[in-house]
N, C-alpha and C positions, 0 to 999 in steps of 0.2 A: 077330690079323692086323693089320698096320699099314695105315693109310690114307694115301694120297698126296694132298696138296692143293696148289693153286697160288693165288696172290693176283693178281687182275687190278688193275693200277695204276688209281687213282681217276681219272686223266686219261682213260683209255680207257673206264671205266665211264660217265663223264659224256658223253663224245663219242658213245658208242653208245647212250646212254640205257638202260643195263642196270638191271634191277630185281631184287631178291632172289629172286623165284620164276621168273625167266626160264629157258628151256631153252637149253642150249648143246650143239652137236654138236662132239665132239672126235674128230679123226682124224689119222692120220699120212700125210703126203704128202712124198715125196722126203726122208725122214729128219727132217722137221720136224713138230712138233705144231701143228695148225691148229684153232683154236677159232672156231666160227661161231654167232652167235645164231640160233635158229630159232623159228618160230611153229607151235604144234600146233593142229590143227583137226579136227573130226569128219570121218571118211571120207566121209560122205554129202554134204559140202560141197566136196570136192576137184574135182568136175566143173567148177566155176566157174573154176578156175585152169588148166584144160587149154589147150594152145596153140590148139586149134580154137575153143574158146569165147572166148578172149581176142582172137583175130583178129576174130571176129564182133562182139564188144563194141566193138572199135576202129572198125569200120565204122558201127555204130549211133551211137557218140559223134560221128564225123565228120558223119554225116547230120544229127544234132541241131544241131551247131555251124553247119552250112551252111544251116539252116532248111528242110531237106527232110522235115520231119515235119508232120503235122496233128494237131490235138487236137479232141476232141468233148466237148460238155457233157452228153451223155446217150447211152445205148446206142442209142436210136432214131436219133439224129443220126449216130452212128458207122455203124450198119447202112445208113442211107441213102447216106452217103458211099461205102461199100464196094459199093453196089448190091445189098445184101441186104435182105430184107424179113422183118419179124417176123410170125410166125403164132401167134396166141393159141390155146392148147389148153384 
């Protein structure tokens, strides 16, 4: 069986920073072959890229940028700021 191969021009390889082991998605769209670099990741990490999670990340980033966050040096300090109390068992 014959293999069909295509060569990506070096100018595009450099521009897209393609590496020898990179994954490429190849599909036909309106009679054209479209090649798109893709990144593979474990399924258990996909939640991070969901639209809902990314919207919430953007809100957090905005709050950090605007200085609307507090930090604590210890869990005791954090609990006090939150109005919580430690109960030693």
